[in-house]
Biopython code that builds the backbone (N, CA, C, O; Angstrom):
import numpy as np
from Bio.PDB.StructureBuilder import StructureBuilder

atoms = [
    (1, "UNK", "N", (177.240, 182.634, 156.974)),
    (1, "UNK", "CA", (177.821, 181.604, 156.157)),
    (1, "UNK", "C", (177.161, 181.602, 154.779)),
    (1, "UNK", "O", (175.935, 181.607, 154.661)),
    (2, "UNK", "N", (177.966, 181.596, 153.780)),
    (2, "UNK", "CA", (177.413, 181.597, 152.435)),
    (2, "UNK", "C", (177.312, 180.168, 151.910)),
    (2, "UNK", "O", (178.137, 179.309, 152.222)),
    (3, "UNK", "N", (176.284, 179.940, 151.109)),
    (3, "UNK", "CA", (176.092, 178.612, 150.527)),
    (3, "UNK", "C", (176.923, 178.497, 149.253)),
    (3, "UNK", "O", (177.041, 179.450, 148.483)),
    (4, "UNK", "N", (177.507, 177.296, 149.042)),
    (4, "UNK", "CA", (178.283, 177.045, 147.829)),
    (4, "UNK", "C", (177.367, 176.525, 146.741)),
    (4, "UNK", "O", (176.406, 175.799, 146.996)),
    (5, "UNK", "N", (177.686, 176.909, 145.549)),
    (5, "UNK", "CA", (176.921, 176.442, 144.400)),
    (5, "UNK", "C", (177.501, 175.079, 143.965)),
    (5, "UNK", "O", (178.667, 175.019, 143.577)),
    (6, "UNK", "N", (176.714, 173.980, 144.019)),
    (6, "UNK", "CA", (177.259, 172.649, 143.693)),
    (6, "UNK", "C", (177.380, 172.384, 142.189)),
    (6, "UNK", "O", (177.999, 171.396, 141.794)),
    (7, "UNK", "N", (176.819, 173.220, 141.365)),
    (7, "UNK", "CA", (176.828, 172.977, 139.923)),
    (7, "UNK", "C", (178.256, 172.933, 139.354)),
    (7, "UNK", "O", (178.545, 172.027, 138.571)),
    (8, "UNK", "N", (179.158, 173.855, 139.700)),
    (8, "UNK", "CA", (180.527, 173.744, 139.166)),
    (8, "UNK", "C", (181.231, 172.461, 139.609)),
    (8, "UNK", "O", (181.994, 171.887, 138.833)),
    (9, "UNK", "N", (180.996, 172.006, 140.820)),
    (9, "UNK", "CA", (181.605, 170.757, 141.287)),
    (9, "UNK", "C", (181.073, 169.556, 140.504)),
    (9, "UNK", "O", (181.836, 168.662, 140.137)),
    (10, "UNK", "N", (179.765, 169.536, 140.249)),
    (10, "UNK", "CA", (179.159, 168.440, 139.492)),
    (10, "UNK", "C", (179.683, 168.441, 138.061)),
    (10, "UNK", "O", (180.019, 167.382, 137.530)),
    (11, "UNK", "N", (179.757, 169.586, 137.441)),
    (11, "UNK", "CA", (180.270, 169.675, 136.071)),
    (11, "UNK", "C", (181.743, 169.267, 135.993)),
    (11, "UNK", "O", (182.159, 168.624, 135.030)),
    (12, "UNK", "N", (182.530, 169.640, 137.005)),
    (12, "UNK", "CA", (183.936, 169.237, 137.048)),
    (12, "UNK", "C", (184.058, 167.721, 137.162)),
    (12, "UNK", "O", (184.893, 167.117, 136.489)),
    (13, "UNK", "N", (183.237, 167.102, 138.006)),
    (13, "UNK", "CA", (183.275, 165.647, 138.168)),
    (13, "UNK", "C", (182.884, 164.943, 136.872)),
    (13, "UNK", "O", (183.547, 163.990, 136.463)),
    (14, "UNK", "N", (181.831, 165.393, 136.233)),
    (14, "UNK", "CA", (181.391, 164.793, 134.972)),
    (14, "UNK", "C", (182.456, 164.988, 133.889)),
    (14, "UNK", "O", (182.747, 164.062, 133.132)),
    (15, "UNK", "N", (183.031, 166.180, 133.816)),
    (15, "UNK", "CA", (184.088, 166.441, 132.841)),
    (15, "UNK", "C", (185.318, 165.576, 133.080)),
    (15, "UNK", "O", (185.945, 165.108, 132.130)),
    (16, "UNK", "N", (185.663, 165.364, 134.342)),
    (16, "UNK", "CA", (186.816, 164.507, 134.662)),
    (16, "UNK", "C", (186.573, 163.074, 134.228)),
    (16, "UNK", "O", (187.473, 162.429, 133.689)),
    (17, "UNK", "N", (185.372, 162.569, 134.456)),
    (17, "UNK", "CA", (185.040, 161.194, 134.070)),
    (17, "UNK", "C", (185.060, 161.057, 132.548)),
    (17, "UNK", "O", (185.635, 160.105, 132.019)),
    (18, "UNK", "N", (184.446, 161.987, 131.853)),
    (18, "UNK", "CA", (184.415, 161.935, 130.387)),
    (18, "UNK", "C", (185.832, 162.045, 129.827)),
    (18, "UNK", "O", (186.181, 161.322, 128.893)),
    (19, "UNK", "N", (186.644, 162.931, 130.378)),
    (19, "UNK", "CA", (188.030, 163.073, 129.929)),
    (19, "UNK", "C", (188.849, 161.815, 130.168)),
    (19, "UNK", "O", (189.637, 161.413, 129.312)),
    (20, "UNK", "N", (188.666, 161.187, 131.333)),
    (20, "UNK", "CA", (189.391, 159.956, 131.643)),
    (20, "UNK", "C", (189.011, 158.835, 130.689)),
    (20, "UNK", "O", (189.887, 158.125, 130.193)),
    (21, "UNK", "N", (187.722, 158.663, 130.424)),
    (21, "UNK", "CA", (187.264, 157.625, 129.497)),
    (21, "UNK", "C", (187.790, 157.907, 128.091)),
    (21, "UNK", "O", (188.184, 156.978, 127.386)),
    (22, "UNK", "N", (187.803, 159.161, 127.677)),
    (22, "UNK", "CA", (188.302, 159.512, 126.343)),
    (22, "UNK", "C", (189.796, 159.200, 126.213)),
    (22, "UNK", "O", (190.227, 158.671, 125.188)),
    (23, "UNK", "N", (190.577, 159.517, 127.223)),
    (23, "UNK", "CA", (192.020, 159.247, 127.170)),
    (23, "UNK", "C", (192.279, 157.746, 127.190)),
    (23, "UNK", "O", (193.130, 157.265, 126.442)),
    (24, "UNK", "N", (191.564, 156.991, 128.031)),
    (24, "UNK", "CA", (191.734, 155.536, 128.075)),
    (24, "UNK", "C", (191.346, 154.897, 126.738)),
    (24, "UNK", "O", (192.013, 153.969, 126.281)),
    (25, "UNK", "N", (190.296, 155.378, 126.122)),
    (25, "UNK", "CA", (189.893, 154.867, 124.813)),
    (25, "UNK", "C", (190.904, 155.208, 123.732)),
    (25, "UNK", "O", (191.181, 154.382, 122.863)),
    (26, "UNK", "N", (191.456, 156.407, 123.773)),
    (26, "UNK", "CA", (192.425, 156.840, 122.773)),
    (26, "UNK", "C", (193.693, 155.985, 122.813)),
    (26, "UNK", "O", (194.237, 155.629, 121.768)),
    (27, "UNK", "N", (194.161, 155.657, 124.018)),
    (27, "UNK", "CA", (195.388, 154.880, 124.162)),
    (27, "UNK", "C", (195.163, 153.371, 124.140)),
    (27, "UNK", "O", (196.112, 152.608, 124.319)),
    (28, "UNK", "N", (193.943, 152.935, 123.926)),
    (28, "UNK", "CA", (193.671, 151.514, 123.751)),
    (28, "UNK", "C", (193.469, 150.722, 125.020)),
    (28, "UNK", "O", (193.475, 149.492, 124.974)),
    (29, "UNK", "N", (193.290, 151.377, 126.150)),
    (29, "UNK", "CA", (193.074, 150.664, 127.408)),
    (29, "UNK", "C", (191.609, 150.326, 127.636)),
    (29, "UNK", "O", (191.275, 149.617, 128.584)),
    (30, "UNK", "N", (190.751, 150.820, 126.789)),
    (30, "UNK", "CA", (189.319, 150.598, 126.926)),
    (30, "UNK", "C", (188.856, 149.773, 125.737)),
    (30, "UNK", "O", (189.062, 150.161, 124.587)),
    (31, "UNK", "N", (188.227, 148.630, 126.014)),
    (31, "UNK", "CA", (187.743, 147.772, 124.935)),
    (31, "UNK", "C", (186.266, 147.497, 125.161)),
    (31, "UNK", "O", (185.878, 146.986, 126.212)),
    (32, "UNK", "N", (185.452, 147.830, 124.186)),
    (32, "UNK", "CA", (184.020, 147.568, 124.253)),
    (32, "UNK", "C", (183.759, 146.333, 123.409)),
    (32, "UNK", "O", (184.020, 146.330, 122.206)),
    (33, "UNK", "N", (183.243, 145.280, 124.039)),
    (33, "UNK", "CA", (182.999, 144.021, 123.336)),
    (33, "UNK", "C", (181.855, 144.182, 122.348)),
    (33, "UNK", "O", (180.847, 144.830, 122.632)),
    (34, "UNK", "N", (182.035, 143.581, 121.191)),
    (34, "UNK", "CA", (181.018, 143.613, 120.139)),
    (34, "UNK", "C", (180.522, 142.195, 119.908)),
    (34, "UNK", "O", (181.216, 141.244, 120.266)),
    (35, "UNK", "N", (179.349, 142.023, 119.324)),
    (35, "UNK", "CA", (178.866, 140.662, 119.043)),
    (35, "UNK", "C", (179.805, 139.878, 118.136)),
    (35, "UNK", "O", (179.853, 138.650, 118.219)),
    (36, "UNK", "N", (180.558, 140.567, 117.266)),
    (36, "UNK", "CA", (181.492, 139.878, 116.381)),
    (36, "UNK", "C", (182.632, 139.234, 117.163)),
    (36, "UNK", "O", (183.232, 138.267, 116.693)),
    (37, "UNK", "N", (182.938, 139.754, 118.345)),
    (37, "UNK", "CA", (184.025, 139.203, 119.147)),
    (37, "UNK", "C", (183.710, 137.804, 119.659)),
    (37, "UNK", "O", (184.627, 137.057, 120.002)),
    (38, "UNK", "N", (182.452, 137.439, 119.716)),
    (38, "UNK", "CA", (182.057, 136.147, 120.259)),
    (38, "UNK", "C", (181.682, 135.148, 119.169)),
    (38, "UNK", "O", (181.060, 134.126, 119.457)),
    (39, "UNK", "N", (182.048, 135.428, 117.934)),
    (39, "UNK", "CA", (181.739, 134.502, 116.852)),
    (39, "UNK", "C", (182.515, 133.210, 117.012)),
    (39, "UNK", "O", (183.599, 133.194, 117.595)),
    (40, "UNK", "N", (181.964, 132.139, 116.499)),
    (40, "UNK", "CA", (182.638, 130.852, 116.562)),
    (40, "UNK", "C", (183.892, 130.886, 115.706)),
    (40, "UNK", "O", (183.864, 131.319, 114.554)),
    (41, "UNK", "N", (184.974, 130.431, 116.274)),
    (41, "UNK", "CA", (186.224, 130.354, 115.531)),
    (41, "UNK", "C", (186.150, 129.207, 114.531)),
    (41, "UNK", "O", (186.507, 129.375, 113.364)),
    (42, "UNK", "N", (185.696, 128.057, 114.975)),
    (42, "UNK", "CA", (185.504, 126.884, 114.128)),
    (42, "UNK", "C", (184.588, 125.922, 114.855)),
    (42, "UNK", "O", (184.328, 126.056, 116.051)),
    (43, "UNK", "N", (184.113, 124.962, 114.110)),
    (43, "UNK", "CA", (183.307, 123.904, 114.706)),
    (43, "UNK", "C", (184.231, 122.745, 115.050)),
    (43, "UNK", "O", (185.097, 122.375, 114.257)),
    (44, "UNK", "N", (184.044, 122.176, 116.232)),
    (44, "UNK", "CA", (184.876, 121.071, 116.669)),
    (44, "UNK", "C", (184.005, 119.885, 117.036)),
    (44, "UNK", "O", (182.869, 120.043, 117.481)),
    (45, "UNK", "N", (184.554, 118.698, 116.843)),
    (45, "UNK", "CA", (183.881, 117.459, 117.204)),
    (45, "UNK", "C", (184.874, 116.595, 117.961)),
    (45, "UNK", "O", (186.038, 116.488, 117.574)),
    (46, "UNK", "N", (184.412, 115.980, 119.041)),
    (46, "UNK", "CA", (185.282, 115.091, 119.795)),
    (46, "UNK", "C", (185.139, 113.671, 119.262)),
    (46, "UNK", "O", (184.031, 113.148, 119.132)),
    (47, "UNK", "N", (186.266, 113.064, 118.958)),
    (47, "UNK", "CA", (186.268, 111.664, 118.530)),
    (47, "UNK", "C", (186.523, 110.808, 119.766)),
    (47, "UNK", "O", (187.589, 110.878, 120.377)),
    (48, "UNK", "N", (185.539, 110.009, 120.119)),
    (48, "UNK", "CA", (185.683, 109.155, 121.294)),
    (48, "UNK", "C", (186.550, 107.960, 120.923)),
    (48, "UNK", "O", (186.292, 107.272, 119.935)),
    (49, "UNK", "N", (187.569, 107.728, 121.719)),
    (49, "UNK", "CA", (188.467, 106.610, 121.457)),
    (49, "UNK", "C", (187.988, 105.403, 122.250)),
    (49, "UNK", "O", (187.797, 105.467, 123.465)),
    (50, "UNK", "N", (187.801, 104.317, 121.541)),
    (50, "UNK", "CA", (187.383, 103.059, 122.146)),
    (50, "UNK", "C", (188.530, 102.072, 121.977)),
    (50, "UNK", "O", (189.009, 101.869, 120.861)),
    (51, "UNK", "N", (188.975, 101.461, 123.060)),
    (51, "UNK", "CA", (190.091, 100.518, 122.938)),
    (51, "UNK", "C", (189.788, 99.416, 121.929)),
    (51, "UNK", "O", (188.720, 98.804, 121.961)),
    (52, "UNK", "N", (190.740, 99.171, 121.034)),
    (52, "UNK", "CA", (190.600, 98.128, 120.034)),
    (52, "UNK", "C", (189.991, 98.597, 118.731)),
    (52, "UNK", "O", (190.046, 97.868, 117.741)),
    (53, "UNK", "N", (189.415, 99.781, 118.691)),
    (53, "UNK", "CA", (188.809, 100.299, 117.464)),
    (53, "UNK", "C", (189.702, 101.365, 116.848)),
    (53, "UNK", "O", (190.311, 102.170, 117.553)),
    (54, "UNK", "N", (189.769, 101.358, 115.530)),
    (54, "UNK", "CA", (190.557, 102.353, 114.810)),
    (54, "UNK", "C", (189.702, 103.578, 114.502)),
    (54, "UNK", "O", (188.488, 103.474, 114.328)),
    (55, "UNK", "N", (190.334, 104.708, 114.437)),
    (55, "UNK", "CA", (189.672, 105.932, 113.990)),
    (55, "UNK", "C", (190.631, 106.664, 113.068)),
    (55, "UNK", "O", (191.849, 106.527, 113.184)),
    (56, "UNK", "N", (190.079, 107.430, 112.163)),
    (56, "UNK", "CA", (190.896, 108.106, 111.173)),
    (56, "UNK", "C", (190.824, 109.618, 111.376)),
    (56, "UNK", "O", (189.766, 110.192, 111.633)),
    (57, "UNK", "N", (191.974, 110.221, 111.251)),
    (57, "UNK", "CA", (192.060, 111.682, 111.273)),
    (57, "UNK", "C", (192.933, 112.120, 110.109)),
    (57, "UNK", "O", (193.743, 111.347, 109.597)),
    (58, "UNK", "N", (192.759, 113.346, 109.707)),
    (58, "UNK", "CA", (193.529, 113.891, 108.597)),
    (58, "UNK", "C", (194.979, 114.097, 109.011)),
    (58, "UNK", "O", (195.263, 114.414, 110.166)),
    (59, "UNK", "N", (195.892, 113.917, 108.066)),
    (59, "UNK", "CA", (197.302, 114.175, 108.345)),
    (59, "UNK", "C", (197.604, 115.665, 108.357)),
    (59, "UNK", "O", (198.576, 116.110, 108.967)),
    (60, "UNK", "N", (196.750, 116.438, 107.669)),
    (60, "UNK", "CA", (196.931, 117.895, 107.644)),
    (60, "UNK", "C", (196.471, 118.475, 108.984)),
    (60, "UNK", "O", (195.355, 118.192, 109.420)),
    (61, "UNK", "N", (197.307, 119.277, 109.642)),
    (61, "UNK", "CA", (196.909, 119.848, 110.938)),
    (61, "UNK", "C", (195.838, 120.932, 110.780)),
    (61, "UNK", "O", (195.687, 121.531, 109.714)),
    (62, "UNK", "N", (195.116, 121.162, 111.847)),
    (62, "UNK", "CA", (194.076, 122.196, 111.851)),
    (62, "UNK", "C", (194.705, 123.584, 111.837)),
    (62, "UNK", "O", (195.904, 123.739, 112.070)),
    (63, "UNK", "N", (193.882, 124.586, 111.559)),
    (63, "UNK", "CA", (194.354, 125.976, 111.541)),
    (63, "UNK", "C", (194.409, 126.579, 112.938)),
    (63, "UNK", "O", (194.717, 127.761, 113.086)),
    (64, "UNK", "N", (194.118, 125.788, 113.958)),
    (64, "UNK", "CA", (194.138, 126.263, 115.328)),
    (64, "UNK", "C", (195.140, 125.455, 116.143)),
    (64, "UNK", "O", (195.432, 124.298, 115.840)),
    (65, "UNK", "N", (195.650, 126.092, 117.174)),
    (65, "UNK", "CA", (196.550, 125.447, 118.110)),
    (65, "UNK", "C", (195.981, 125.667, 119.506)),
    (65, "UNK", "O", (195.425, 126.729, 119.787)),
    (66, "UNK", "N", (196.112, 124.674, 120.383)),
    (66, "UNK", "CA", (195.563, 124.783, 121.736)),
    (66, "UNK", "C", (196.694, 124.790, 122.754)),
    (66, "UNK", "O", (197.739, 124.168, 122.561)),
    (67, "UNK", "N", (196.452, 125.512, 123.845)),
    (67, "UNK", "CA", (197.428, 125.581, 124.920)),
    (67, "UNK", "C", (196.679, 125.645, 126.244)),
    (67, "UNK", "O", (195.625, 126.274, 126.335)),
    (68, "UNK", "N", (197.216, 125.002, 127.259)),
    (68, "UNK", "CA", (196.601, 125.014, 128.581)),
    (68, "UNK", "C", (197.139, 126.221, 129.352)),
    (68, "UNK", "O", (198.329, 126.294, 129.656)),
    (69, "UNK", "N", (196.249, 127.166, 129.664)),
    (69, "UNK", "CA", (196.633, 128.371, 130.399)),
    (69, "UNK", "C", (195.722, 128.489, 131.612)),
    (69, "UNK", "O", (194.506, 128.620, 131.473)),
    (70, "UNK", "N", (196.308, 128.442, 132.792)),
    (70, "UNK", "CA", (195.566, 128.539, 134.059)),
    (70, "UNK", "C", (194.445, 127.507, 134.147)),
    (70, "UNK", "O", (193.371, 127.801, 134.671)),
    (71, "UNK", "N", (194.688, 126.305, 133.640)),
    (71, "UNK", "CA", (193.710, 125.230, 133.735)),
    (71, "UNK", "C", (192.565, 125.310, 132.744)),
    (71, "UNK", "O", (191.598, 124.558, 132.865)),
    (72, "UNK", "N", (192.648, 126.203, 131.763)),
    (72, "UNK", "CA", (191.611, 126.361, 130.752)),
    (72, "UNK", "C", (192.253, 126.169, 129.373)),
    (72, "UNK", "O", (193.360, 126.649, 129.129)),
    (73, "UNK", "N", (191.564, 125.476, 128.485)),
    (73, "UNK", "CA", (192.086, 125.231, 127.147)),
    (73, "UNK", "C", (191.823, 126.454, 126.265)),
    (73, "UNK", "O", (190.672, 126.813, 126.015)),
    (74, "UNK", "N", (192.888, 127.079, 125.804)),
    (74, "UNK", "CA", (192.807, 128.294, 124.994)),
    (74, "UNK", "C", (193.236, 127.952, 123.569)),
    (74, "UNK", "O", (194.274, 127.325, 123.355)),
    (75, "UNK", "N", (192.420, 128.374, 122.594)),
    (75, "UNK", "CA", (192.720, 128.138, 121.185)),
    (75, "UNK", "C", (193.333, 129.387, 120.567)),
    (75, "UNK", "O", (192.904, 130.510, 120.832)),
    (76, "UNK", "N", (194.337, 129.167, 119.745)),
    (76, "UNK", "CA", (194.965, 130.250, 119.000)),
    (76, "UNK", "C", (194.801, 129.946, 117.517)),
    (76, "UNK", "O", (195.081, 128.828, 117.085)),
    (77, "UNK", "N", (194.355, 130.916, 116.736)),
    (77, "UNK", "CA", (194.204, 130.741, 115.302)),
    (77, "UNK", "C", (195.546, 131.016, 114.641)),
    (77, "UNK", "O", (196.160, 132.057, 114.876)),
    (78, "UNK", "N", (195.996, 130.086, 113.817)),
    (78, "UNK", "CA", (197.290, 130.229, 113.157)),
    (78, "UNK", "C", (197.196, 131.067, 111.885)),
    (78, "UNK", "O", (198.213, 131.561, 111.397)),
    (79, "UNK", "N", (195.990, 131.234, 111.342)),
    (79, "UNK", "CA", (195.809, 132.027, 110.122)),
    (79, "UNK", "C", (195.712, 133.518, 110.431)),
    (79, "UNK", "O", (196.321, 134.340, 109.747)),
    (80, "UNK", "N", (194.949, 133.859, 111.459)),
    (80, "UNK", "CA", (194.757, 135.260, 111.839)),
    (80, "UNK", "C", (195.510, 135.501, 113.139)),
    (80, "UNK", "O", (195.023, 135.150, 114.214)),
    (81, "UNK", "N", (196.664, 136.082, 113.049)),
    (81, "UNK", "CA", (197.499, 136.312, 114.226)),
    (81, "UNK", "C", (196.756, 137.199, 115.227)),
    (81, "UNK", "O", (196.118, 138.179, 114.844)),
    (82, "UNK", "N", (196.844, 136.854, 116.485)),
    (82, "UNK", "CA", (196.205, 137.629, 117.529)),
    (82, "UNK", "C", (194.802, 137.176, 117.861)),
    (82, "UNK", "O", (194.235, 137.613, 118.862)),
    (83, "UNK", "N", (194.222, 136.297, 117.035)),
    (83, "UNK", "CA", (192.877, 135.814, 117.311)),
    (83, "UNK", "C", (192.982, 134.589, 118.209)),
    (83, "UNK", "O", (193.595, 133.589, 117.835)),
    (84, "UNK", "N", (192.388, 134.670, 119.386)),
    (84, "UNK", "CA", (192.414, 133.555, 120.314)),
    (84, "UNK", "C", (191.111, 133.528, 121.076)),
    (84, "UNK", "O", (190.356, 134.500, 121.078)),
    (85, "UNK", "N", (190.855, 132.409, 121.722)),
    (85, "UNK", "CA", (189.628, 132.286, 122.497)),
    (85, "UNK", "C", (189.670, 131.059, 123.378)),
    (85, "UNK", "O", (190.535, 130.196, 123.230)),
    (86, "UNK", "N", (188.738, 130.994, 124.285)),
    (86, "UNK", "CA", (188.632, 129.873, 125.212)),
    (86, "UNK", "C", (187.685, 128.844, 124.600)),
    (86, "UNK", "O", (186.626, 129.201, 124.085)),
    (87, "UNK", "N", (188.063, 127.581, 124.655)),
    (87, "UNK", "CA", (187.216, 126.516, 124.138)),
    (87, "UNK", "C", (186.103, 126.243, 125.149)),
    (87, "UNK", "O", (186.372, 125.940, 126.312)),
    (88, "UNK", "N", (184.848, 126.354, 124.696)),
    (88, "UNK", "CA", (183.690, 126.149, 125.569)),
    (88, "UNK", "C", (182.763, 125.113, 124.941)),
    (88, "UNK", "O", (182.825, 124.847, 123.740)),
    (89, "UNK", "N", (181.902, 124.534, 125.779)),
    (89, "UNK", "CA", (180.909, 123.591, 125.263)),
    (89, "UNK", "C", (179.640, 124.346, 124.889)),
    (89, "UNK", "O", (179.622, 125.577, 124.892)),
    (90, "UNK", "N", (178.572, 123.606, 124.564)),
    (90, "UNK", "CA", (177.345, 124.268, 124.104)),
    (90, "UNK", "C", (176.646, 125.062, 125.195)),
    (90, "UNK", "O", (175.752, 125.853, 124.895)),
    (91, "UNK", "N", (177.027, 124.876, 126.444)),
    (91, "UNK", "CA", (176.454, 125.645, 127.560)),
    (91, "UNK", "C", (177.389, 126.753, 128.031)),
    (91, "UNK", "O", (177.213, 127.300, 129.119)),
    (92, "UNK", "N", (178.371, 127.077, 127.220)),
    (92, "UNK", "CA", (179.347, 128.146, 127.491)),
    (92, "UNK", "C", (180.201, 127.857, 128.715)),
    (92, "UNK", "O", (180.636, 128.788, 129.393)),
    (93, "UNK", "N", (180.452, 126.566, 129.017)),
    (93, "UNK", "CA", (181.347, 126.181, 130.112)),
    (93, "UNK", "C", (182.729, 125.944, 129.521)),
    (93, "UNK", "O", (182.868, 125.264, 128.504)),
    (94, "UNK", "N", (183.736, 126.497, 130.152)),
    (94, "UNK", "CA", (185.115, 126.374, 129.647)),
    (94, "UNK", "C", (185.589, 124.927, 129.776)),
    (94, "UNK", "O", (185.313, 124.246, 130.764)),
    (95, "UNK", "N", (186.307, 124.482, 128.751)),
    (95, "UNK", "CA", (186.901, 123.154, 128.775)),
    (95, "UNK", "C", (188.186, 123.242, 129.595)),
    (95, "UNK", "O", (189.078, 124.032, 129.284)),
    (96, "UNK", "N", (188.270, 122.427, 130.639)),
    (96, "UNK", "CA", (189.430, 122.440, 131.545)),
    (96, "UNK", "C", (190.514, 121.510, 131.016)),
    (96, "UNK", "O", (190.256, 120.596, 130.234)),
    (97, "UNK", "N", (191.740, 121.776, 131.472)),
    (97, "UNK", "CA", (192.858, 120.910, 131.107)),
    (97, "UNK", "C", (193.809, 120.810, 132.291)),
    (97, "UNK", "O", (193.770, 121.631, 133.207)),
    (98, "UNK", "N", (194.652, 119.807, 132.259)),
    (98, "UNK", "CA", (195.646, 119.611, 133.311)),
    (98, "UNK", "C", (196.949, 120.221, 132.869)),
    (98, "UNK", "O", (197.449, 119.920, 131.786)),
    (99, "UNK", "N", (197.495, 121.070, 133.695)),
    (99, "UNK", "CA", (198.793, 121.656, 133.320)),
    (99, "UNK", "C", (199.045, 122.870, 134.069)),
    (99, "UNK", "O", (200.087, 123.501, 133.888)),
]
sb = StructureBuilder()
sb.init_structure("model")
sb.init_model(0)
sb.init_chain("A")
sb.init_seg("    ")
for serial, (resi, resn, name, xyz) in enumerate(atoms, 1):
    if name == "N":
        sb.init_residue(resn, " ", resi, " ")
    sb.init_atom(name, np.array(xyz, "f"), 0.0, 1.0, " ", f" {name:<3s}", serial, name[0])
structure = sb.get_structure()
């Protein structure tokens, strides 16, 4: 019985993995997150409503729009199309919504 040389099999496996990653990256199926992707979209403040007290808000709407998706509040930027993110608190916990 002759012994098989495992080096060609190992090189083929490594080449297949590298080729697959290269093709997925070329066609846009591979996304590597960068620190810029996690930048704050805007600063938000919650105005607590107290019965009987008035509060003032601007008549001009914000540059963001919110939507409830799968029970999580998702913000969409109206100025930069395609920019969206999940609204989180200072401990990186997602803000939940009913819907």
